[in-house]
VOVOMI-90307 format. One record per residue (C-alpha): chain; z, x, y. Coordinates in steps of 0.05 Angstrom, whole numbers, always signed. Layout:
N
<ch A	pz Z	px X	py Y>
...
***
This chain:
388
<ch A	pz +0	px +0	py +0>
<ch A	pz -23	px +32	py +65>
<ch A	pz +20	px +18	py +125>
<ch A	pz +3	px +31	py +198>
<ch A	pz +65	px +29	py +243>
<ch A	pz +59	px -8	py +308>
<ch A	pz +84	px +27	py +371>
<ch A	pz +114	px -16	py +426>
<ch A	pz +128	px +15	py +494>
<ch A	pz +199	px -3	py +516>
<ch A	pz +210	px +1	py +591>
<ch A	pz +267	px +38	py +623>
<ch A	pz +326	px -9	py +630>
<ch A	pz +401	px -9	py +638>
<ch A	pz +405	px +67	py +646>
<ch A	pz +360	px +80	py +586>
<ch A	pz +293	px +115	py +594>
<ch A	pz +227	px +87	py +571>
<ch A	pz +210	px +102	py +498>
<ch A	pz +163	px +81	py +442>
<ch A	pz +193	px +34	py +390>
<ch A	pz +162	px +36	py +321>
<ch A	pz +156	px -23	py +273>
<ch A	pz +118	px -41	py +211>
<ch A	pz +92	px -105	py +179>
<ch A	pz +69	px -112	py +108>
<ch A	pz +52	px -164	py +56>
<ch A	pz +10	px -227	py +61>
<ch A	pz +15	px -260	py +129>
<ch A	pz +58	px -322	py +123>
<ch A	pz +78	px -379	py +167>
<ch A	pz +149	px -352	py +171>
<ch A	pz +155	px -276	py +168>
<ch A	pz +219	px -242	py +145>
<ch A	pz +252	px -190	py +190>
<ch A	pz +295	px -142	py +149>
<ch A	pz +349	px -102	py +186>
<ch A	pz +381	px -44	py +148>
<ch A	pz +453	px -20	py +155>
<ch A	pz +488	px +40	py +185>
<ch A	pz +480	px +45	py +242>
<ch A	pz +436	px +104	py +224>
<ch A	pz +390	px +80	py +169>
<ch A	pz +316	px +85	py +186>
<ch A	pz +267	px +30	py +166>
<ch A	pz +198	px +59	py +159>
<ch A	pz +207	px +114	py +107>
<ch A	pz +267	px +93	py +64>
<ch A	pz +243	px +21	py +52>
<ch A	pz +170	px +31	py +33>
<ch A	pz +187	px +12	py -38>
<ch A	pz +224	px -50	py -16>
<ch A	pz +164	px -73	py +25>
<ch A	pz +118	px -61	py -34>
<ch A	pz +162	px -103	py -80>
<ch A	pz +167	px -156	py -26>
<ch A	pz +91	px -158	py -17>
<ch A	pz +82	px -165	py -92>
<ch A	pz +127	px -226	py -88>
<ch A	pz +88	px -257	py -30>
<ch A	pz +136	px -240	py +27>
<ch A	pz +112	px -223	py +97>
<ch A	pz +160	px -168	py +118>
<ch A	pz +173	px -140	py +188>
<ch A	pz +218	px -80	py +199>
<ch A	pz +237	px -45	py +263>
<ch A	pz +255	px +29	py +269>
<ch A	pz +322	px +24	py +305>
<ch A	pz +325	px +59	py +372>
<ch A	pz +352	px +130	py +365>
<ch A	pz +325	px +137	py +294>
<ch A	pz +261	px +164	py +263>
<ch A	pz +199	px +146	py +303>
<ch A	pz +241	px +111	py +356>
<ch A	pz +286	px +170	py +369>
<ch A	pz +259	px +202	py +433>
<ch A	pz +239	px +183	py +503>
<ch A	pz +168	px +193	py +529>
<ch A	pz +182	px +267	py +544>
<ch A	pz +205	px +280	py +473>
<ch A	pz +280	px +285	py +488>
<ch A	pz +330	px +247	py +445>
<ch A	pz +351	px +181	py +474>
<ch A	pz +417	px +186	py +512>
<ch A	pz +482	px +149	py +497>
<ch A	pz +467	px +100	py +552>
<ch A	pz +408	px +74	py +510>
<ch A	pz +453	px +57	py +451>
<ch A	pz +478	px -14	py +460>
<ch A	pz +474	px -74	py +414>
<ch A	pz +445	px -118	py +468>
<ch A	pz +388	px -68	py +477>
<ch A	pz +375	px -68	py +402>
<ch A	pz +371	px -145	py +403>
<ch A	pz +320	px -139	py +460>
<ch A	pz +280	px -91	py +416>
<ch A	pz +279	px -143	py +360>
<ch A	pz +251	px -195	py +409>
<ch A	pz +198	px -145	py +431>
<ch A	pz +177	px -134	py +359>
<ch A	pz +170	px -209	py +346>
<ch A	pz +131	px -218	py +410>
<ch A	pz +84	px -160	py +392>
<ch A	pz +71	px -191	py +324>
<ch A	pz +60	px -260	py +354>
<ch A	pz +119	px -288	py +314>
<ch A	pz +155	px -348	py +345>
<ch A	pz +208	px -356	py +292>
<ch A	pz +227	px -313	py +233>
<ch A	pz +275	px -310	py +174>
<ch A	pz +326	px -256	py +194>
<ch A	pz +355	px -214	py +138>
<ch A	pz +410	px -165	py +155>
<ch A	pz +451	px -118	py +111>
<ch A	pz +519	px -89	py +130>
<ch A	pz +511	px -66	py +203>
<ch A	pz +444	px -101	py +201>
<ch A	pz +481	px -166	py +186>
<ch A	pz +521	px -156	py +250>
<ch A	pz +455	px -149	py +288>
<ch A	pz +427	px -210	py +251>
<ch A	pz +486	px -254	py +271>
<ch A	pz +485	px -227	py +342>
<ch A	pz +410	px -243	py +345>
<ch A	pz +424	px -313	py +320>
<ch A	pz +476	px -322	py +374>
<ch A	pz +432	px -295	py +430>
<ch A	pz +365	px -322	py +407>
<ch A	pz +376	px -382	py +361>
<ch A	pz +307	px -410	py +379>
<ch A	pz +275	px -349	py +345>
<ch A	pz +311	px -358	py +279>
<ch A	pz +282	px -402	py +224>
<ch A	pz +336	px -382	py +173>
<ch A	pz +382	px -323	py +160>
<ch A	pz +408	px -283	py +101>
<ch A	pz +470	px -239	py +109>
<ch A	pz +481	px -184	py +57>
<ch A	pz +550	px -151	py +57>
<ch A	pz +567	px -187	py +122>
<ch A	pz +599	px -145	py +177>
<ch A	pz +628	px -194	py +227>
<ch A	pz +688	px -168	py +265>
<ch A	pz +727	px -104	py +278>
<ch A	pz +789	px -145	py +263>
<ch A	pz +768	px -149	py +190>
<ch A	pz +796	px -80	py +176>
<ch A	pz +858	px -117	py +152>
<ch A	pz +817	px -148	py +96>
<ch A	pz +790	px -80	py +76>
<ch A	pz +860	px -50	py +74>
<ch A	pz +887	px -108	py +32>
<ch A	pz +832	px -104	py -20>
<ch A	pz +834	px -28	py -26>
<ch A	pz +909	px -25	py -35>
<ch A	pz +909	px -84	py -83>
<ch A	pz +860	px -46	py -128>
<ch A	pz +879	px +27	py -121>
<ch A	pz +951	px +31	py -99>
<ch A	pz +994	px -30	py -115>
<ch A	pz +965	px -48	py -183>
<ch A	pz +1002	px -29	py -247>
<ch A	pz +942	px -1	py -284>
<ch A	pz +906	px +64	py -299>
<ch A	pz +862	px +59	py -238>
<ch A	pz +918	px +57	py -187>
<ch A	pz +959	px +107	py -226>
<ch A	pz +902	px +156	py -224>
<ch A	pz +894	px +148	py -149>
<ch A	pz +968	px +158	py -137>
<ch A	pz +966	px +220	py -181>
<ch A	pz +910	px +251	py -139>
<ch A	pz +948	px +237	py -75>
<ch A	pz +1012	px +267	py -104>
<ch A	pz +972	px +329	py -124>
<ch A	pz +953	px +340	py -51>
<ch A	pz +881	px +317	py -49>
<ch A	pz +865	px +296	py +23>
<ch A	pz +880	px +221	py +28>
<ch A	pz +816	px +206	py +67>
<ch A	pz +774	px +242	py +16>
<ch A	pz +807	px +204	py -42>
<ch A	pz +793	px +138	py -7>
<ch A	pz +720	px +154	py +10>
<ch A	pz +703	px +179	py -60>
<ch A	pz +740	px +127	py -101>
<ch A	pz +714	px +71	py -58>
<ch A	pz +642	px +96	py -65>
<ch A	pz +649	px +105	py -140>
<ch A	pz +677	px +35	py -149>
<ch A	pz +623	px +2	py -107>
<ch A	pz +568	px +40	py -144>
<ch A	pz +592	px +35	py -215>
<ch A	pz +658	px -2	py -219>
<ch A	pz +718	px +19	py -261>
<ch A	pz +671	px +52	py -312>
<ch A	pz +652	px +105	py -260>
<ch A	pz +720	px +111	py -226>
<ch A	pz +764	px +124	py -286>
<ch A	pz +729	px +188	py -310>
<ch A	pz +738	px +216	py -240>
<ch A	pz +812	px +202	py -242>
<ch A	pz +827	px +229	py -311>
<ch A	pz +804	px +300	py -296>
<ch A	pz +811	px +348	py -238>
<ch A	pz +756	px +340	py -185>
<ch A	pz +692	px +369	py -212>
<ch A	pz +616	px +361	py -206>
<ch A	pz +615	px +285	py -201>
<ch A	pz +671	px +287	py -150>
<ch A	pz +632	px +337	py -107>
<ch A	pz +568	px +296	py -112>
<ch A	pz +604	px +233	py -89>
<ch A	pz +637	px +273	py -34>
<ch A	pz +569	px +293	py -7>
<ch A	pz +548	px +220	py -10>
<ch A	pz +610	px +187	py +18>
<ch A	pz +653	px +231	py +62>
<ch A	pz +651	px +246	py +136>
<ch A	pz +682	px +314	py +151>
<ch A	pz +666	px +324	py +225>
<ch A	pz +592	px +339	py +218>
<ch A	pz +540	px +290	py +244>
<ch A	pz +499	px +268	py +184>
<ch A	pz +425	px +270	py +195>
<ch A	pz +367	px +267	py +147>
<ch A	pz +307	px +259	py +194>
<ch A	pz +270	px +194	py +183>
<ch A	pz +321	px +170	py +132>
<ch A	pz +392	px +171	py +160>
<ch A	pz +407	px +193	py +231>
<ch A	pz +477	px +177	py +257>
<ch A	pz +482	px +228	py +313>
<ch A	pz +453	px +184	py +368>
<ch A	pz +467	px +113	py +343>
<ch A	pz +538	px +131	py +326>
<ch A	pz +552	px +113	py +398>
<ch A	pz +543	px +40	py +379>
<ch A	pz +588	px +49	py +319>
<ch A	pz +646	px +76	py +359>
<ch A	pz +637	px +43	py +428>
<ch A	pz +621	px -28	py +405>
<ch A	pz +642	px -33	py +332>
<ch A	pz +707	px +6	py +332>
<ch A	pz +690	px +55	py +276>
<ch A	pz +748	px +99	py +300>
<ch A	pz +801	px +50	py +279>
<ch A	pz +876	px +60	py +290>
<ch A	pz +909	px +83	py +225>
<ch A	pz +969	px +42	py +203>
<ch A	pz +1004	px +99	py +168>
<ch A	pz +998	px +71	py +98>
<ch A	pz +957	px +98	py +39>
<ch A	pz +883	px +85	py +31>
<ch A	pz +868	px +66	py +103>
<ch A	pz +794	px +56	py +118>
<ch A	pz +808	px +72	py +191>
<ch A	pz +810	px +145	py +169>
<ch A	pz +738	px +149	py +144>
<ch A	pz +703	px +160	py +210>
<ch A	pz +762	px +190	py +248>
<ch A	pz +737	px +262	py +242>
<ch A	pz +675	px +242	py +282>
<ch A	pz +712	px +204	py +336>
<ch A	pz +718	px +262	py +387>
<ch A	pz +642	px +265	py +391>
<ch A	pz +632	px +193	py +413>
<ch A	pz +657	px +145	py +467>
<ch A	pz +720	px +105	py +455>
<ch A	pz +718	px +33	py +433>
<ch A	pz +709	px -15	py +491>
<ch A	pz +701	px -80	py +454>
<ch A	pz +651	px -120	py +414>
<ch A	pz +592	px -152	py +451>
<ch A	pz +602	px -220	py +418>
<ch A	pz +654	px -260	py +380>
<ch A	pz +613	px -271	py +317>
<ch A	pz +669	px -306	py +280>
<ch A	pz +662	px -362	py +331>
<ch A	pz +587	px -355	py +341>
<ch A	pz +568	px -374	py +269>
<ch A	pz +600	px -442	py +277>
<ch A	pz +541	px -460	py +321>
<ch A	pz +486	px -435	py +275>
<ch A	pz +441	px -495	py +264>
<ch A	pz +392	px -458	py +217>
<ch A	pz +400	px -450	py +142>
<ch A	pz +444	px -390	py +123>
<ch A	pz +452	px -352	py +58>
<ch A	pz +511	px -305	py +51>
<ch A	pz +504	px -254	py -5>
<ch A	pz +570	px -223	py -29>
<ch A	pz +581	px -167	py -79>
<ch A	pz +644	px -173	py -121>
<ch A	pz +656	px -97	py -116>
<ch A	pz +643	px -92	py -41>
<ch A	pz +702	px -56	py -9>
<ch A	pz +673	px -42	py +60>
<ch A	pz +656	px -115	py +75>
<ch A	pz +699	px -152	py +24>
<ch A	pz +677	px -219	py -3>
<ch A	pz +731	px -254	py +38>
<ch A	pz +687	px -243	py +100>
<ch A	pz +627	px -277	py +66>
<ch A	pz +672	px -334	py +44>
<ch A	pz +696	px -345	py +116>
<ch A	pz +625	px -345	py +143>
<ch A	pz +601	px -394	py +90>
<ch A	pz +659	px -440	py +104>
<ch A	pz +649	px -441	py +179>
<ch A	pz +573	px -444	py +187>
<ch A	pz +544	px -515	py +186>
<ch A	pz +489	px -502	py +133>
<ch A	pz +509	px -443	py +90>
<ch A	pz +503	px -423	py +17>
<ch A	pz +550	px -370	py -12>
<ch A	pz +518	px -329	py -67>
<ch A	pz +563	px -282	py -107>
<ch A	pz +532	px -225	py -147>
<ch A	pz +560	px -169	py -189>
<ch A	pz +549	px -112	py -140>
<ch A	pz +580	px -65	py -91>
<ch A	pz +561	px -56	py -18>
<ch A	pz +492	px -73	py +9>
<ch A	pz +446	px -106	py -42>
<ch A	pz +389	px -83	py +3>
<ch A	pz +403	px -12	py -21>
<ch A	pz +435	px -23	py -90>
<ch A	pz +403	px -87	py -117>
<ch A	pz +341	px -100	py -73>
<ch A	pz +306	px -146	py -122>
<ch A	pz +366	px -193	py -120>
<ch A	pz +362	px -194	py -44>
<ch A	pz +287	px -205	py -44>
<ch A	pz +291	px -262	py -94>
<ch A	pz +346	px -295	py -53>
<ch A	pz +303	px -286	py +9>
<ch A	pz +243	px -318	py -25>
<ch A	pz +285	px -379	py -41>
<ch A	pz +307	px -383	py +31>
<ch A	pz +235	px -376	py +58>
<ch A	pz +215	px -434	py +13>
<ch A	pz +273	px -477	py +34>
<ch A	pz +304	px -473	py -35>
<ch A	pz +369	px -438	py -16>
<ch A	pz +412	px -494	py -46>
<ch A	pz +391	px -469	py -115>
<ch A	pz +418	px -399	py -105>
<ch A	pz +492	px -410	py -124>
<ch A	pz +468	px -435	py -191>
<ch A	pz +422	px -374	py -200>
<ch A	pz +474	px -319	py -191>
<ch A	pz +471	px -297	py -263>
<ch A	pz +395	px -293	py -259>
<ch A	pz +399	px -250	py -197>
<ch A	pz +448	px -204	py -233>
<ch A	pz +400	px -194	py -291>
<ch A	pz +343	px -170	py -247>
<ch A	pz +328	px -95	py -255>
<ch A	pz +362	px -50	py -205>
<ch A	pz +314	px -6	py -166>
<ch A	pz +319	px +46	py -112>
<ch A	pz +356	px +112	py -102>
<ch A	pz +426	px +82	py -92>
<ch A	pz +417	px +38	py -153>
<ch A	pz +403	px +100	py -195>
<ch A	pz +465	px +138	py -173>
<ch A	pz +514	px +111	py -226>
<ch A	pz +466	px +133	py -281>
<ch A	pz +465	px +203	py -251>
<ch A	pz +540	px +208	py -237>
<ch A	pz +567	px +184	py -304>
<ch A	pz +537	px +243	py -343>
<ch A	pz +566	px +290	py -291>
<ch A	pz +635	px +259	py -300>
<ch A	pz +629	px +267	py -375>
<ch A	pz +608	px +339	py -366>
<ch A	pz +669	px +351	py -323>
<ch A	pz +713	px +324	py -379>
<ch A	pz +678	px +370	py -430>
<ch A	pz +686	px +431	py -386>
<ch A	pz +759	px +416	py -375>
<ch A	pz +772	px +412	py -450>
<ch A	pz +738	px +480	py -460>
<ch A	pz +771	px +515	py -402>
<ch A	pz +843	px +491	py -407>
<ch A	pz +888	px +517	py -463>
<ch A	pz +909	px +466	py -516>
***
């Protein structure tokens, strides 16, 4: 499938310079296109999701994706310099989405957002409800106040429980492993592979699988950047200034407020969210599907349940998954989207098992299969090295 990105000139506004915004559209042209917004902030759209757009096109979906300002082909101003912090605001990103729809001649679209992208989707629905035909939220991120839900779920699983999982986490902490690192790695392992992947990590001293997950999940003061794939260094301003990524630790174990704390000195302080999305969804008049993974620890299912209960026309769909079906179970997301485009979203709660059975594709979906052999190798090496 050959794709030709569209370039949209964005004018200087609100202290931000003019720059070229990239977007792409693929699949058969339909009456109601689907706008897909990835997470992060920091994930690019053009390069990482080529496979997703190919699978979507095979299923008859008309997909539009925008390269978020500050990332990939939308990273620099007209002189080639990286966009400044003043350009990084959620309201400006919403204006970019409108510009993409206008350039494509799209009056209304189905908006699909994953994780941070779900925050943008809801904010877009609040600001521009007339441009939304329907919406799907995957791993819904709705409020900075929801860190309490994250803490409760993490501690319920990994600290307070009377089982091997919690005992192993407590043992690592007692052995002096950095609490933030324990949290980041155990959380990522559980989301990717569940207890089956976590337990081998906890039974043996940190080894190859632990280090691989550390590279994937931890933030140690560096600004992660894989050009054209994941670029946090510029858009991190949104994460800290408007979404409160530098939370205030509460002093108790397994606090998700610690994850991004090493990066906080590099970004502006939190000033407040641009919208109250908990209240905003109550006014959503369009059909809404909320996709929740049962192993999601970053946006726990309780958030999806609250959204589905408060929106006027919402369907809650639970799948056996971790965080972001867009990245870890994309075919489930695409099939749910297809139902929504066809106005068949009421069927989805009864099709959860069928969504679970779909093959898992993509890099993130393959990680458990790569990490489990490493964990077993760690166990084998430990038995050979340690005296009996």
